[in-house]
C-alpha positions, 0 to 999 in steps of 0.5 A, a space after each residue: 150199287 145202282 146201275 145205269 146201262 151196266 155202269 155203276 153210279 157214284 155214291 157219297 159215303 159221308 151223306 149215306 152214313 150221316 143219318 145213321 151216325 146221328 141216330 147212333 149219337 142220339 141212342 148213345 146219348 140217351 143211354 149215357 144220360 140214364 147213367 151219368 146225368 145231364 152235364 156228362 151226357 151233353 159233353 159226350 154228345 158234343 164230342 161225338 157230333 163234332 167228330 162224327 158229323 164232321 169227319 174232316 175234323 177226325 182227319 185233321 186231328 189224326 183220329 181217322 186216317 189220311 189219303 195218300 196226298 194228305 200223307 205226302 203233304 203232311 210229311 213235307 211240312 213241319 207240322 205234326 197234324 194236318 191243317 187246311 193249309 200247309 207250307 211244304 217243301 217240294 222235291 222237284 219243280 219245273 216249267 216249260 218254254 212258255 211258263 218258264 220265262 215268266 218264272 225267271 223274270 219273277 225270280 230275278 225280281 226276288 233278288 236271289 242269285 241261286 235256286 234252292 237246289 240245282 238238282 231239283 229245278 228243271 226247264 223243259 222246252 217242249 211247247 213251241 219247239 222246234 222254235 216256231 218264231 223269233 219270240 219263242 226262240 228267244 224264250 229258249 235262249 233266256 232259259 238256257 242262259 239262266 240255267 247256265 248262270 245259276 248252274 241249274 243241271 236240268 235244262 232240256 232243249 230240242 236236242 235232248 228233250 220231249 213233252 215234259 209230262 212224258 219226258 220227266 218220268 221217263 228219265 226218273 225225276 219223280 218218285 212215289 211219295 214226292 211232292 212236285 210242282 210244275 208251271 203247267 196244268 197237266 202236272 197232275 200226270 205224275 200222280 200216276 207214279 204215286 206222287 202229289 203233283 200239282 200245277 201252279 202259276 209261274 209266280 208260285 214256281 219262282 218262289 219255290 225255286 228260291 226257297 224250295 217251299 210252297 203253300 198248299 190248300 189241302 184238297 179232299 179226295 174223290 175215289 174212282 173205282 173201276 170194276 170189270 174188264 176192258 173190252 178189246 177197243 176200250 183203253 184208259 183214255 175212254 175211262 177218263 173221258 167217261 169219268 169227266 163226262 159223268 161228273 162234269 168239267 167242275 165235278 172234281 173242283 180242287 179235289 184229288 181224283 184217285 183212280 183204283 180198282 181191279 181195272 187200274 191194277 191191271 193197267 200199264 203205266 202208260 194208261 195210268 199216265 193218261 188217266 191222271 193227265 186228264 184229272 185237271 179237265 174235271 177241275 181236279 187239283 191232281 190225279 193219283 194212283 197208289 204205286 204198286 209193283 208195276 210202278 216200281 218196275 217202271 222206275 227201275 228202267 229209268 236213267 236216274 232210278 235204276 237202283 230204286 228200292 222202296 223200303 216201306 211200300 205201306 207209306 205210299 198207300 191210303 190209310 184204311 180209314 181215310 176219309 173220301 169226299 165221294 166214291 164212284 164205282 163203275 163196272 166198265 165191262 160194257 163201256 164203248 169207246 168214248 168221244 169228247 165233243 166240242 167244246 168241253 172235255 166233259 161233252 162225251 158220247 159213245 163213238 157209235 153216235 159220232 160216225 157222221 162227223 167228217 174230219 180234216 185232221 187227226 192228231 195222235 200224240 201229246 202228253 196224254 197219248 204220245 207214249 209207246 203203247 199209244 203208238 203201238 195201238 195206232 200202228 196196229 190199226 194203220 198197218 197196210 192201210 192208207 189214210 183218207 184222201 185229203 185228210 191230214 194225219 199227224 203222229 207225235 211221239 212224246 219223247 226222243 226215246 219213244 220216237 226211236 222205239 217206234 222207229 226200231 219196231 217199224 211203226 214209223 215206217 207204217 205211219 209214213 206208208 199210210 200217209 201220215 206226217 211224223 213230227 218230232 216230240 212237241 206239244 205243237 198243235 195241242 195248244 194251237 202252237 204250231 205243226 198242225 193248227 186248224 183253220 176256220 171251219 176245220 174239224 179235228 179228232 185228237 188224242 190230246 186233252 182239251 177241245 175248248 173253243 180255239 184250242 187248236 187254232 181258229 175259234 171257228 174250228 171244232 176239236 173232238 177227243 178220243 183214244 189212239 185206237 179211235 183216232 187211227 180208225 178215223 184216219 182211215 175212214 175220214 170220219 169218226 169211226 169205231 176201230 172195229 170198222 177197219 179191223 
């Protein structure tokens, strides 16, 4: 494996082995020709070239193994072998207070008076809640009344809710091997559990609500292998920002980003959610991590899966002969904390090169980094310190449970004493919704997942992305800072 600055570079197993396979075909062909003559050798050469030079044909015909996502799609379809497209039954589908009302309107146009399964449809009101204005309040009313009329069991409003991609797994709605769709692009987050979890449009969701099925194009998988040991200040957010910076925002277009290696195996579930959450920022259809004992222990702590006990763990693994579109292997032992610069998540640089960037606002939260371990990291840095004068620092626990845990552990008190604003669970400022919108010319550092032009408010504002550790340290300094500068 070639190295750059102590970090490995990607390799394409198909392109590297293709020349060797062609030579094998030629040599084998001449040997067969000497034994059996022209007609037989031509037939065998055709067979070998069709399957070896085009390994996707091996996959489709089950001569070679399948990736985990391919297994899940095949299992949920009525087919016996994988095709380019599958019509598959979904285990769970959901939307929020932005995409849900559109899905409801399209569902009503279909003319159905019931959803396919009242226990497998959910609405999570998280983006503009607490309601920022009359329109957003009416959207929640629409979803509440629709859920009541169709007896949908899982409608969640602000009194018992949270950011959907933290709240739903926390409650145990998603299991390894599930096929999940959500009308939100960060539905890929749930791949951390070992589910095939895809973001879809509101019209696709409406159709799935009606019939319980959806069409999928089967995505290829890119494998990311993380080796080495994380340094003190590096976290999952840095790993995914680094990956997106290396391959670009279209580097995994309609692919699956599978995260693996010794670093991922040691990583807790909160970090795994962060990794899969940002797969879409590289253009991926989803992210996924093979479930293991950490996954199962996490699920057993949820409300719905307390007695969860998978009988056959192997079915949640990739086949040993699975075909990958590409494989990247990186030793991250010397990786610095990463910062994504305006105006793309892939515009990443080491934090050591960003120390001159002054800030107007810091946000710690979101479906990417609003979990309990994220707040723990932030509190550990902000304890007995004050945020920089004239700097807004907003802390957003992702769910009520996380908020209460942080409160019980004294972290909310640390945040308030440091001069932070603690928000109720909401997507809020991440999408420029409310509760922290940027004005013209303002600069923010955020633990969210996107920094497009105008993403958090004014199109003349600037958004940088980082881990909670870097964000908390920067809150103290008033500029982008390495955590080591304040501890």
